[in-house]
N, C-alpha and C positions, 0 to 999 in steps of 0.2 A: 230263908235268904230274901233280902229286900229285892223288889223288882226294879228293873231299869225304868226310868221315867222318860217317856217319849212325847214329842210335840210335833205338830204339823204346821208348816207355813204354806198357805194356799188351800182353799176349801172347794175346789172344782171337782169335776167328775172323777178324775184319776185319784184324788185324795181319798175317795170312798174305798177304792181298791186297797190302798195302804192301810186304812183304818179297819176295814172288815178282816184283814189278815190277822189282826190281834185276837180273833177268836181261836186261832191256832198257835199263838205265841205264848210260851210259858214263863219267859223271863222278863217280860216287859209289859207296861201298861200305858195307854195313851191318856195324857193328862190335860193337854191344852192344844189350842189351835190359834192361828192368826190369819186374818184376811182383811186387807185395808180397803179394797175397792168395792166390796159388795156386802153390805150389812146383812141383808136377807140370807145370802148364801152362808155367811158365817154363823148366823143364828140357827139356821137349819142343821148345820154340821154339829154345832155344840149340843143341840137337843137330841139329835140322832145318837150321838155317842156319849152323852152325859159328861162332857168335859167343859173346861173354862175357855171362853173365847176372848181374843184380843184384837183390837184394831191395828196395833203396832207390833210388828214382829220383834223389834229390839226390846220393847217393854216385856213381851212374853219371855224372851230368853233370859233377861236379867231377873225376872220375878220367879219363874218356874225352875230355872237351872236344869233343863233336861239333859239326859245323857245321850240321847239320840234325837236328831231333828230330821223329819221327812220334809224335804224341800220340793214342793209340787206346784210351783208357779209356772208361768211361761218361760221358755228358755232365754228370752231376752232380758230376764231379771237376774240371771245367775251372777252376772258381773258385779251387781250391787250386793246380793244377799250372801253369796259364798264367802267373800272376804269378811263380812260382818260376823257370820257364824264363827269363822276362824278366830277373829279378833276378840270375841267374847268367850273364847276358851271352851266351846262346846266339844265334848270328847269325840262325837262321831256324827256324821251327817250323810243321809241317803238322798241323792239328787236324782230327779227324773231325767230321762234322756230327751233330746240329744244334749251332750255336755257343752256344746258351743254352736254358734250360728255362723261364725266366720273366723278369719285369721286373727283379728284383734282379740276376740273372746278367747281363742285357743292360746294365744301368747300369754294373756293375763293369767289364765288358769294353769299354764305350765309353771309360771313363776310362783303362784300360790301353792301348787302341789309340791314344789321343791322346798318350801320353807314352813308350811303349816304343821301344827301339832294335831289338828283335827283329822280324824280318819274319815276321808270322803269315799263313799261307795256310790255307784251309779245304778239306777233302777232298771237293770236288765234282768228282771226276775226269772225269765224263762229258762235260764241255766238250771233252775231248780224245779222245772216242770217234770212230772213223772215220765211222760213220753220221751222227752229229750234226754232224760237221764238214762232210760232204757237203751236208747240208741248209742249214747256215749259209752255205756258199759260194754256193749258189743265191740266197739272200736278199741277200747282200752284193753280188753281181754285178747285182742289180736285175732278175733274171728274173721275179720275182713282181710286179714293179711296186710300187705303193703297198700296204703291209700294212694290213689292216683289223682283223684279230683274231688273237690268240694263245689257243689252247685247250690247257690243260695240266692233267693229273689223275694221281692215283695211288691205289692200293688201300689204302695205309696212311695214318696220320694226318699232321697238319701237322708234327709234330716228327720223326716217323720218316722220311718221304719228301717231305713238302710243301715243305721248304726246298731240297731237291734240284731239284724240278721248276720252282720259280720261277727258279732259276739257269739251267736249260735255256731257259726262255722269254726271260729277259733276254739270253741269249747269241744268240738269234735276232733280237733287237731292238736291237742295238748298245748293250746295257747302258743304255738310257734309264731313268732313275730312276722308281720308282713314286711317283705323286703323290696317289693316292686309292684307298681300298679301301671296298667296301660288301659286308659279308658276314654269313653266318649260320652257326651251329654247332649241333651236337646230340650228345648221348650223353656221359656222365661216366665210363664204365668205364675208359677208357685214361688218364684223368688221373692215376691211381696206377700207371702202367706205367713201364717203363724209359725210354720216350719219351713224357713226359707232354704230352697235348693232348686236345682233344675228339675224340670218335670220328669225326666227320665235319665237314666244312666246305665251304661253297660261297661263292664270292666273285667280284664284278666288280672288276676292276683297271683303273685308268687310268694309263698311262705318260706321262712328260713330253712325248714326241714325238707324243702324240695317239692312239697305238694303244691299243685296249682288249684286255683279257684276261679269260678265264674260268678260274678256279682252283678245282678241286674235289679233295677228299681223302676217303678212307674208303670205305665200302661203297656210297655214292651215286655213286662215279666209274664210268665205263664200263669193262667188261671188254674187254681188247684182245686176248686170246687164250683158247684153250680150256684153261684151267688154273685150278684152284681156289686156288692159292697167292696170297694177297693181295699179296705183295710184287712179283709179276710184272706188275702192271698200271700201269706208268709210261709216260706218253705226253705228247708235246708236238707241236703243229701250228701252223703259221703260214699264214694265208689272206690272199691278195692279189688284186689285180685281174686277174692273169694266171695264177692257179693256186694250188697249195698245196705244202707240204712237211710231212712227218710222220715223227717218230722215236719208236719204241717200244723201250725198253731190251731186253726179252727177245724181242721179236717180229721187229723189223726196221725198215726205213725205206722211205719212198715219196716220189718227186718227180714232180709233175704240173704242167707248164707249157704255154704255147701251142706250144712247140717240141718238147717231149719228155715221155715218160711212162716212168718207171723205178721198179722197186721190188726189194727184196731181203729175203728171209726169213732170220733168224739161227738157226743151230743152237746147241745148248747148248755144244758145244766152242768154237765161234766166239765165243760170248758170253764165256766165260772168257778166251780169248786176247785179245779186244778190251778187257776190263776191265783185265787186266794191262798192256796197251799204253797205255790211257788213264791208268792210275796212273803208269806210267813217265814219260809225257810231262808230267804234273803235277809229278813229282819233279824232272824236268830243268828245268821252268819255275821251280821254287824256286831251283835253282842259278843260273839266269839272273839272278834277282833279287838273290841274294847278290853276284854279280859286278857288277851295274849297278843302282843305286838308282832309275834312271829306267824300269826294266822290272818293275814289280810284277806278281806273279802275278795272273791275271785273277780268280781266286776268293780275293781277299784278304779279310782280317778286316773292313775297313771296308765292303766291299760286303755281306758276310755279315750284318753288324750292321744294315745298311739293310734287307736282306731280312727279318730277324727283327723289325725294327720294324714292317714290314707285317703280320707275323703278329699282333703285339700290337694293331695297328690293327683286324684282323679281330675280335679279342675285344671290343674297345671298341665296334665297330659292331654286333656281335651283342647287346650289352647295351643300347645306345642306340637301335638300329634306324635309324641315320642313317649316311651316308657319313663316313669319317674321312680327313682330309688327312694325307699323309705328306710329310716327317717328322712324327712324333707323339710328344709327351711323355707317356708312360703314367703314370697314377697308381700309386703303390707298391702299392695294394691290388687292382690289376686281376686278378691271378691268383685271389685269393680271391673276388672278385666274379663272375668267370666260372664258377667252381666252384659258387657259390651258385645262379646262374641255371640251370645244368645240372642241379643236384640237384633243382630244382623241376619240371623238364620231364618 
């Protein structure tokens, strides 16, 4: 059976995670990459993986005709590149998170999602991490009984890691949609960063199935290990009538129920191996979707846009000091309004 042809747009550090995963991918092969801003970076990537390099992404797509594109540039480039991928008829595209930087991005991508034939997935690969899968299986088998609370937090801001951990939480809650957020934010420093968002956020979430969530980002989030690196403090836990499960990306996982107690601490080498394995499983899930329209990847664009709509709802809630129902139609000036509020604090 011929393998699917895959290509990468963007050759920075995260691109290596996508490419290394192909050691575990059976149905696809990486054939090309494109990076327009840094020749040395592109050449290093092509030499590392033995593939063809291009300075122009459009030229690469027209020449190589890949089945799957890994889009791994900075998020402010999605608005240019995702419509191009769609217009050139690429069957599938896996985009890194976050899917948007603000209201205008979100609106454009909602329009794209409604009309494109390209199958867009979002790179929230940790749904396929062995530790999170173990926790999810416990929940799905009903071992926790009724779920009362999801608690999820990260050391970085809403844009950098917050959209990642809401996906973890939803994966433990059967992807029940978010129906209400009530949040507060603080700090304007990171609004002008690569991943623009308030420095911190704290939010109460209500899901459609009645489960509540506590969603915290930034330095107000709990430290989950003895390490000062802010990106290492990602955590999700589900609490039910019969116990709890907890997954921490860099630390490990824990299962505590009426019938068993088990935990596992993760080593740095194991983290790298599991990250590659999770990325490979996400890539294979994209191939499943190419083969069968009825099997969309779990981290699809539609779900990611719903999750980012909740982020926009947090901003509106922080301004109005009231809960915001989701779905939410954000005003076009919401980004400037939250910036103004934060600049006064």
